[in-house]
C-alpha positions in Angstrom: 87.4 100.8 118.8 89.2 102.9 116.2 92.4 102.9 118.1 92.4 99.1 118.4 91.8 98.7 114.7 94.6 101.2 113.9 97.0 99.4 116.3 96.2 96.1 114.7 96.7 97.4 111.2 100.0 99.0 112.2 101.1 95.7 113.9 100.3 93.7 110.8 102.0 96.2 108.5 105.2 95.9 110.6 105.1 92.1 111.2 103.8 91.0 107.8 106.9 91.5 105.8 109.1 90.1 108.5 107.1 86.9 108.6 107.2 86.7 104.8 111.0 87.0 104.9 111.1 83.9 107.1 109.7 81.8 104.2 112.9 81.4 102.2 111.4 79.0 99.7 112.1 75.5 98.7 115.7 76.0 97.6 116.7 76.9 101.2 115.3 73.5 102.3 117.5 71.7 99.7 120.7 73.6 100.5 123.4 71.2 101.6 121.3 68.2 100.8 120.5 68.2 97.0 121.3 70.0 93.8 118.1 71.5 92.3 117.6 71.4 88.6 115.0 74.0 87.8 113.1 74.2 84.5 110.9 77.2 83.9 108.8 76.7 80.8 105.8 78.5 79.3 103.8 75.3 78.7 103.7 71.6 79.3 104.5 70.9 75.6 107.7 73.0 75.6 110.3 71.0 73.6 113.1 71.6 76.3 110.9 70.3 79.1 109.6 67.4 77.1 113.2 66.4 76.1 114.5 66.6 79.7 111.7 64.6 81.1 112.1 62.0 78.3 115.8 61.7 79.0 115.1 61.3 82.7 112.8 58.4 82.0 115.8 56.4 80.8 117.2 54.2 83.6 120.8 55.2 83.2 120.0 58.9 83.3 117.7 58.5 86.3 120.4 56.6 88.2 123.0 59.3 87.3 120.5 62.0 88.4 119.9 60.3 91.8 123.7 59.6 92.3 124.4 63.3 92.0 121.7 64.1 94.7 119.6 66.1 92.3 116.0 67.1 92.5 113.9 68.4 89.6 111.8 71.5 89.9 109.5 72.5 87.1 107.6 75.8 86.9 105.0 76.0 84.1 102.9 79.2 84.0 103.5 79.9 87.7 102.5 76.3 88.7 105.5 74.7 90.4 106.4 71.1 91.1 109.2 69.4 93.0 109.9 65.9 91.7 106.4 65.6 90.3 104.7 66.9 93.5 102.8 70.2 93.4 104.2 73.2 95.3 101.9 75.7 96.8 101.7 79.1 95.0 103.7 80.9 97.7 106.6 78.4 97.5 106.5 78.6 93.7 106.8 82.4 93.8 109.5 82.2 96.5 111.4 79.9 94.1 111.1 82.3 91.2 112.1 85.2 93.3 115.2 83.5 94.8 116.5 82.8 91.2 116.4 86.5 90.4 115.6 86.0 86.8 114.9 88.7 84.2 111.9 88.6 82.0 112.0 86.3 79.1 109.8 84.1 76.9 112.3 81.3 76.5 112.6 78.2 78.6 115.2 78.5 81.3 117.2 75.6 82.8 119.1 76.4 86.0 121.3 74.2 88.1 121.8 75.2 91.7 124.6 73.7 93.7 124.4 72.3 97.2 125.9 75.6 98.4 122.9 77.5 97.0 124.8 79.2 94.2 123.8 79.0 90.5 126.1 76.7 88.7 124.5 76.7 85.3 121.9 79.0 83.7 120.8 78.1 80.1 118.1 79.5 77.9 116.5 77.0 75.5 117.3 73.3 74.9 120.0 71.6 76.9 121.2 68.0 77.1 121.2 66.2 80.4 124.8 65.1 79.8 125.8 68.8 79.8 124.2 69.2 83.3 126.0 66.1 84.6 129.3 67.3 83.2 128.9 70.6 85.0 128.3 68.8 88.3 131.3 66.5 87.7 133.5 69.6 87.1 132.6 71.2 90.5 135.3 71.5 93.1 135.4 68.6 95.6 134.4 71.0 98.5 131.0 71.6 96.8 130.5 68.0 95.9 130.9 67.0 99.5 128.9 69.9 100.9 126.4 68.8 103.5 123.9 70.7 105.6 125.0 71.7 109.0 123.2 69.5 111.6 122.9 69.8 115.3 124.7 67.2 117.4 122.5 64.7 119.1 121.8 65.4 122.8 123.8 62.3 123.9 126.9 63.6 122.2 126.5 67.0 123.8 126.1 65.4 127.3 129.1 63.2 126.6 131.2 66.3 125.7 130.2 68.1 128.8 130.9 65.0 131.0 134.3 64.7 129.4 135.2 68.2 130.3 134.2 67.7 133.9 136.3 64.6 134.1 139.4 66.3 132.7 139.4 69.2 135.1 140.4 66.9 138.0 137.6 68.1 140.3 134.3 66.1 140.6 131.3 67.9 139.2 129.2 69.5 141.9 125.7 67.9 142.3 122.9 70.1 141.1 121.2 72.3 143.8 117.5 71.5 144.5 115.0 74.1 143.4 113.2 76.1 146.0 109.4 76.1 145.8 
């Protein structure tokens, strides 16, 4: 019985960190699709957070925000949200770890590009227009970045069929399986 327990404990010690590394966090899910704007604030009444949310309530700013494929992450005292929807604690901690921030009491505003790189990191108050201008100054390659996707099965079959037709020889019929 002791050997089984020891084996199980050893297995969990080896596999645990590997499984934790698989959870890359919410930023990896947005890479190539959206530009995360992350606000890390000590409280819900933080002036920077309140000002950003108030400016996002304006229709023109909301439209500009969505045209630039942006999503808003807020982290308030280790409680995270993505566009107003709560994140679980593990995702919130993965988000904070992925930003590699130092300790600080000030509010931080971070813009991450579609390529996953930090494009803007600012402590304290910031105007939404400044964030928009940072995005507008990005190179065209980053603006057009999209997530790599797998080709649909029909396209893959068509590509293989095209290769067989070009070779000049008809494709051999598949061999039946023996039982």
